[in-house]
N, C-alpha and C positions, 0 to 999 in steps of 0.2 A: 258591686265589687270595688267600690272606690277605695276603701281601706287597703285592699289587697293589690292595688294596681302596680306597686313596685315588685310584685312577685309574678307578674304575667310575662312569660317568655314569648319570643317570636315564634310564629307558626308559619309554615309554607303558605305562600299566597295562591298557589295552584292546587291546594288540597283543602276541601271543606272540612272543618273541624267543628263538632258540636260545641256550642257555647258552654254547656254543662261540663264538658271535659276541661275547657280552659279555666272555668271557675274552680273546678275541683283541684287542679294543679296549683293555682294561685293560693287558694285557701290552705292546701296541704303545707306548702312551704311557709306560709305565715304562721300556721300552728306549730310547725317544726321548730321555729325560732322562739317560741314562748315556753320557758321551762315549767310554767304552771299548768300547761295543757296536756299532761301526759295521757289522760283518759280520752280526751278529744282526739289526740294523735292516734292512739290505738284504735279508735273507732273508724279510722280511714281504711282499715283492713278487714277482709273477710275472716271468719273464725279459723279457717284452715290456711290462711295466707302464708307465703314464704317471704321473708325479708332477709336480704343479704346486703350488708353495708361494710365495705372493705373486707376485713377478715372475720367479721362477726356475722352470725346468722341466727335466725329464729324461725320457728314454725308454730303457728297457732297463737291465740290471744295471750296466753300467759307468758310464753317466751318473748313475744313481741313487746309486751309490757315491760319485762325485765330489760330487754335490749334498750328500749326508750329511756328507762330510768338511768341506765349506765351511760347513756350519751351525755348526761349532764354532770357526772361525777367530777370531772376535771375541767368543765367548761363554765365560764362565768357568763358569757353571752356570745351570740352568733347571729349571722345574717346570711341567709341563702340568697343567691342571685341566679335564678334559673335563666339561661340565655336563649336557648333554642330547643324546640321540640320537633321531632321527626316522626309524625304519625304513620301508621301502616295499617293496611287491611289485607288479610290473607284469605278472606272468604271462608272461614271455618269456625270451629268452636274448640275450646279447650275443656275437656271433660264433658259434663252433661249440660253446661250452661254456655250460652252465647257470650263471646267476648264483646264488651261494649267499646273498648278502645285498647290499642296496643301501640306503644311508642318507645323511641329512644330519645334521650335528652341529654343536655350537658349544661354546666354552669360552674359557679364558683361559690365558695363559702368563706366568709371572713369570720374568724373567731378569736376570742380572748380567753385564755385559760385562767383558772383561779389563782395561779401564781403570776399573772400579768403578761404572759407571753402571747404575742400576736401571731396568728397563723393565717395563711391563705391556702385553701384547699381547692384544687380543681377536681371536678367530678363529672362522671358520665354514668348514665343509668338506662335500665330497661324496665318497663312497667307494663303490666297487663291489668286492665280494669274490667270488672264485671258489675252488673247491676244486681242489687239485692234489696228487696223490699222498697223499690223505687229510688234507691240511692246508689251512686257509684262507690265502689270499694276496690282496693287493690287485692288482686289474687297473687301477684308477684311484684316485688319491688326490689331490684338489685342495683347497687351503686358501686362503681369503681372509683377509688380515691387516689389522688396524687397530692401529697403535702409538700409545701415549700415555705420557707421562712418569709416573714413580712418585711 
């Protein structure tokens, strides 16, 4: 995970977290910041996943792909800085499949628009991961955004 070390947020010291979840989160945000990795980004989600980012939402692979493509229409580059993850275990399942991990997290995003405007975005999110074919995937990924000028 050496390349992704800048994307590893802090986790509680009193709560055991599977290393595969930590790795998944770091790789996801590294992939998120690469405009050439649209399909790889889409592959982080189950086929019926729900993604809500700010006021935009998508359900299912095709809508998630369109959402991802739209993220880069006005953005030249960006860098996520996930800060802290707050994992939870509620001892149940969502639907017919067991939840592999559920967590809240927060961080910031530095971005530059195609017209050169710099923005800093604070964000917080809720995520549910499930295992599918031996890989972790998002079932739900919801992010709340707060934009401020750089």
